[in-house]
N, C-alpha and C positions, 0 to 999 in steps of 0.2 A: 450554361449547364456544365460545360467542360468535357474533357475526355474521360472515359471510363476504362478501367482495366480489370481483368478477371484474375483473381489470385486464388490459389489452392492452399488450404490449410488442413493438415492431418488432425482429425478430431481425436481419434483413438486408433487402435489396431485396425488397419484396412478400412477405415471410415474417413471420408473427406467432406469438407465444406468449401464450396465455391463462394467467394465474396467479391462484390464489385467495389472497387476503390474509385471514388470520384476525385476530381482534380482538387477539391477543397478538403482532402484528407478525411472524408467521411466514408464509412463502410456500410454496405447492405448485403445481407445474405441473399445469394442468388439460387443456390441449389444444395441439396445434401446428396451424397453418393454413399450408398451402403449403410445408411442410417434409417432404420425402419420406425415410423411412428406406430403407436399402439393400435391405431385403427386400420392398419394395412395388414392383410393376411400374408404370411411368409410364403414365398415361392422357393422351393429347394433349388440349389445350384444356379440361382439368378441374383443379379445385383440390382438393387432398387435405386432409381433416380427420382428424387422428390424435389420438384421445382417449387420455389417459395411463393409463386404467384397465387396459389390456391391450395386448399387442403386435399383436393383430389387430383392434382396435376402431377402424376407420377407415371413411370414406365419401368419395365424390367429389361435387363441387358445380360449378355453372356459373360462379361468380364468387367473389372473395374476400369480398364483402359477404354473399352467400348463405351462405358457409361460416362466417363470423363470427356471423351470425344463428342458424345451427344450433347452434353452441357455446353462445351465450347462452341459447337455449331449453332446452338440456339442463341448463345450470347452474341456470336458474330452476326447472326441475322437480325437480332434486336438492336445491335449497336450500329 
């Protein structure tokens, strides 16, 4: 399967996409940070993390930095 790395790509203003790059140069989306799907109710002053494993796998955080750290921690545990 090879080694995987997590890469951050800015989607638009203050929105981020975490992608996994596999050793065979294939990519897979891992998480969205601050990108709200239409079916999630907005929570004021919070940043949404939406994990790509399932449609209801999301959590709210106080800042973008905290949200990105949360995603990196989950990636480290899964990897």
